C-alpha positions in Angstrom: -35.3 -86.6 34.8 -38.3 -84.4 35.5 -38.3 -81.5 37.9 -41.5 -79.8 39.0 -41.2 -76.0 39.7 -44.1 -74.6 41.6 -45.1 -71.6 39.5 -48.5 -70.7 40.8 -52.0 -71.0 39.3 -52.6 -71.1 35.5 -49.1 -71.0 34.0 -49.4 -70.1 30.3 -46.7 -69.3 27.8 -42.9 -69.6 28.1 -39.8 -68.5 26.2 -36.1 -68.9 26.7 -33.6 -66.1 26.5 -31.4 -66.3 23.3 -28.6 -68.0 25.3 -31.1 -70.4 27.0 -29.9 -69.4 30.4 -33.2 -68.1 31.7 -36.8 -69.2 31.0 -39.6 -66.7 31.3 -43.1 -68.0 32.2 -46.4 -66.1 32.4 -48.7 -67.0 35.4 -52.1 -65.6 34.6 -53.7 -65.9 38.1 -50.9 -63.8 39.7 -50.4 -61.4 36.9 -46.7 -62.1 36.8 -43.9 -63.2 34.5 -41.4 -65.4 36.3 -37.7 -65.6 35.3 -36.5 -69.1 36.1 -33.0 -70.4 36.1 -33.2 -73.7 34.3 -30.1 -75.2 35.7 -31.3 -74.8 39.3 -35.0 -74.5 38.9 -35.0 -71.4 41.1 -37.3 -68.5 40.4 -34.8 -65.5 40.1 -37.1 -62.7 38.8 -40.7 -61.7 39.2 -42.1 -59.2 36.8 -45.6 -57.8 37.7 -48.0 -57.4 34.7 -51.4 -56.1 34.0 -54.3 -58.7 34.4 -54.2 -61.8 32.3 -50.7 -62.5 30.8 -50.7 -65.4 28.6 -48.2 -65.9 25.6 -44.9 -64.2 25.2 -41.9 -63.7 22.9 -38.4 -62.4 23.3 -37.6 -59.4 21.1 -34.8 -56.8 20.8 -32.1 -59.5 21.1 -33.5 -60.8 24.4 -33.7 -57.4 26.1 -37.5 -57.2 26.0 -40.4 -59.5 26.5 -43.5 -58.9 24.4 -46.6 -60.5 25.8 -50.4 -60.6 25.3 -53.0 -59.9 28.0 -56.7 -60.8 28.0 -57.4 -57.3 26.8 -54.2 -56.1 24.9 -50.5 -56.4 24.5 -47.7 -55.2 26.7 -43.9 -55.4 27.0 -41.4 -55.6 29.8 -37.6 -54.8 29.8 -35.6 -57.6 31.2 
């Protein structure tokens, strides 16, 4: 079973929370990290970023997202 979730232009990296209840996905063209509920496919959270988010990782036990930009590194509390 495959489900398409419209995320926007140029989705990049993704990471699950430690409990796998949320998927975070960077969308480079909209400078956003999306928080997606895997069970429903609904976008539950939008985190604005600086230009060019790409890859990301969960740190601090799932409380923080560390992500790279085209010109640096940043983080967001979730």
